[in-house]
C-alpha positions as CSV (number, residue, x, y, z in Angstrom):
1,M,0.0,0.0,0.0
2,T,1.3,3.4,-0.9
3,N,-0.5,6.1,1.1
4,S,-3.5,6.0,3.5
5,D,-5.2,8.4,1.0
6,S,-5.4,5.8,-1.8
7,A,-8.2,3.3,-2.0
8,Q,-7.3,0.1,-0.3
9,T,-8.1,-3.1,-2.1
10,F,-9.0,-6.2,-0.1
11,I,-8.4,-9.7,-1.1
12,T,-11.7,-11.7,-0.9
13,R,-12.2,-15.3,0.1
14,D,-13.3,-16.1,-3.5
15,Q,-10.1,-14.7,-4.9
16,I,-8.0,-16.8,-2.6
17,R,-10.1,-19.9,-3.3
18,N,-9.8,-19.4,-7.1
19,K,-6.0,-18.8,-7.0
20,F,-5.5,-21.9,-4.8
21,A,-7.6,-24.0,-7.2
22,E,-5.5,-22.6,-10.1
23,L,-2.3,-23.5,-8.4
24,T,-3.3,-27.0,-7.3
25,G,-5.1,-28.0,-10.5
26,G,-1.8,-29.0,-12.3
27,S,-0.4,-30.9,-9.3
28,E,-3.4,-33.2,-9.2
29,K,-2.6,-34.4,-12.7
30,I,1.0,-35.0,-11.8
31,T,-0.1,-36.9,-8.6
32,G,-2.3,-39.2,-10.7
33,Q,0.6,-40.1,-12.9
34,A,3.0,-40.6,-10.0
35,Q,0.5,-42.8,-8.3
36,T,0.2,-45.0,-11.3
37,S,3.9,-45.4,-11.7
38,L,4.4,-46.0,-8.0
39,L,1.7,-48.7,-8.0
40,S,3.3,-50.5,-10.9
41,G,6.7,-50.2,-9.4
42,G,5.4,-51.6,-6.1
43,A,3.9,-54.6,-7.9
44,V,7.2,-55.4,-9.6
45,L,9.1,-55.1,-6.3
46,L,6.6,-57.4,-4.7
47,M,7.0,-60.0,-7.4
48,I,10.8,-59.8,-7.0
49,L,10.6,-60.3,-3.3
50,M,8.2,-63.2,-3.6
51,G,10.6,-64.9,-6.1
52,L,13.5,-64.3,-3.9
53,A,11.7,-65.8,-0.9
54,Y,10.7,-68.8,-3.0
55,W,14.2,-69.3,-4.2
56,L,15.7,-69.0,-0.7
57,G,13.1,-71.4,0.7
58,R,13.7,-74.0,-2.0
59,R,17.4,-73.8,-1.4
60,K,17.0,-74.1,2.3
61,G,14.7,-77.1,1.8
62,R,17.2,-78.9,-0.4
63,A,20.1,-78.3,2.0
64,G,18.1,-79.8,4.9
65,R,17.3,-83.0,3.0
66,T,20.6,-84.7,3.3
67,V,20.2,-88.5,3.5
68,V,22.8,-90.4,5.5
69,E,22.9,-94.2,5.1
70,V,24.3,-96.2,8.0
71,R,25.4,-99.8,7.2
72,R,26.6,-102.3,9.7
73,V,29.5,-104.3,8.6
């Protein structure tokens, strides 16, 4: 504001609401794209972890199946 003689302009609630909607409108589109890529990345990571758990479990199972034959002479 310059002087107290000049007319003061007030910011209304509608102006704030409109500006906020204008600023956040673009970010909602980006959020949707990020959510899609995050979801697909999470699915791929889950599949990798499940495969790793299967492989380690299978390996552990084979290691524990040692058969020892005892013969008396």
